[in-house]
C-alpha positions in Angstrom: -46.0 -78.7 -43.7 -44.3 -75.5 -44.7 -42.4 -75.6 -41.6 -41.4 -78.6 -42.4 -39.6 -78.0 -45.6 -38.6 -74.6 -44.3 -36.6 -76.3 -41.4 -35.1 -79.2 -44.0 -33.7 -76.4 -46.0 -32.2 -75.0 -43.6 -30.2 -77.6 -42.6 -29.1 -78.3 -45.9 -28.3 -74.9 -46.4 -25.8 -74.5 -42.7 -24.7 -78.0 -43.8 -25.7 -79.5 -40.6 -26.3 -83.4 -39.7 -27.7 -83.1 -36.5 -30.1 -80.8 -34.8 -28.2 -79.7 -31.9 -25.1 -78.9 -34.6 -28.4 -75.8 -35.3 -27.5 -72.3 -33.3 -31.6 -72.4 -33.2 -31.7 -75.8 -31.4 -33.5 -76.8 -29.9 -36.3 -75.2 -31.7 -39.8 -74.9 -32.1 -40.2 -76.0 -35.3 -40.6 -79.5 -35.4 -44.2 -79.8 -35.1 -44.0 -82.4 -32.6 -46.1 -83.6 -29.5 -44.8 -82.6 -25.9 -42.9 -85.9 -25.6 -42.1 -86.1 -28.8 -40.4 -83.2 -28.7 -38.6 -83.9 -25.1 -37.1 -87.0 -26.2 -35.9 -85.8 -29.3 -34.2 -82.7 -27.0 -32.7 -85.3 -24.7 -31.6 -87.8 -27.4 -30.0 -84.7 -29.6 -28.1 -83.8 -26.3 -27.1 -87.3 -26.1 -25.2 -87.3 -28.8 -23.8 -83.9 -28.5 -22.5 -85.2 -25.3 -20.9 -88.2 -26.6 -20.6 -87.9 -30.5 -22.6 -90.0 -32.9 -20.5 -92.8 -33.2 -20.8 -93.9 -29.6 -24.7 -92.7 -29.0 -25.2 -95.7 -32.2 -22.6 -98.2 -30.7 -24.9 -97.8 -27.2 -28.4 -98.0 -28.9 -27.9 -99.8 -32.2 -29.4 -102.9 -30.1 -32.4 -101.0 -28.6 -35.9 -101.0 -29.6 -36.7 -98.1 -31.6 -41.1 -99.0 -30.9 
């Protein structure tokens, strides 16, 4: 639990909106299982490449679960 709090505070202090904007990305402070971690990295890299608005438009109708 403390790792998550520290990660969230780091994001707030650094003023970043997405993990890919952090100089420590990708980090291992997420506590995600391997499959979820890989997806998280992939999504953040995609957002970095195409931008948040474009990513949203391309994925907004895709089922999340």
